[in-house]
N, C-alpha and C positions, 0 to 999 in steps of 0.2 A: 143438151136437149132436155134433160130431166128438170133442170131449174126452170127452163122456159115453160115446160108443161105444167109445173107446179104453179108458176105465176099465172098462166092463162086459166087454170082451173080455179084458183083461189082469189086472184087479183090482189094478193098480198105483196106489197112492194118489197118486202124483205127478200123474196126470191129474185125479183128483177134486179135489186141492188147488188146481190151477190153475183149474179150473172154479169152485170155491167162492170163490176170491179175487176172481174177476170179479163175483161177486154179493154180496160181503161187506157193502157199504153197504146193500143191500136188506134183508138179513137183520138187520143191526144196527138199522136204522131201524124195521123191523117190531117187533123185540123191545123197543126203547126205547118205542115207541108204546104197547105193551100193558103193559109192566112199570114204566114211569115211573122207572127207576133205571139209571144208566149201568153200574154194576158188575154188576148182575143181567143186563142186556142182553148184556154181554161174556161172562158165564158161559153164557148161553143160546146165544150164537153158537157157542161151543166145543162145547156139548152137542149142538147140532143137527148139527154136522159128524159127530160120532160116530154119531148116528142115521142119517145118510145112508149110512154104511158098510153098514148092515143093510137099510135100506128100499129102496135103489136096486135090489137084487137081487130084491125081492119085487113091485115095482110096474113097470108099463110106463109110462115117462115120455115124453110126447110133446113138451111144452114145459117145459124144465127150470126156467126163471125163474118161471113161474106155479106150477109144482108146488112149488118151493122156498119161495115166498111162503106157500103154504097150509101146508106143513110147519112153517115158522117160526111162523105164527099159531097153529096148533094146539098147538105146543109151549108157547107162552106162555100160552095159555088153560088148559092143564093145570096 
């Protein structure tokens, strides 16, 4: 929560990158589950990071890990 608050306050991507790397395995695992392809899952992980740059300022995130899982799942289903 602290890293997320730092990012939202400063918009410094260093904070978001640190937070995202803590949850990288969750995002990759979710993407691989839905896409069934390692390279496609890696691409999705990078695309989801880019999505976060926009979505985090539009949504009020209470529990980052759960919210990120839903974002990853929705990205793969699209």
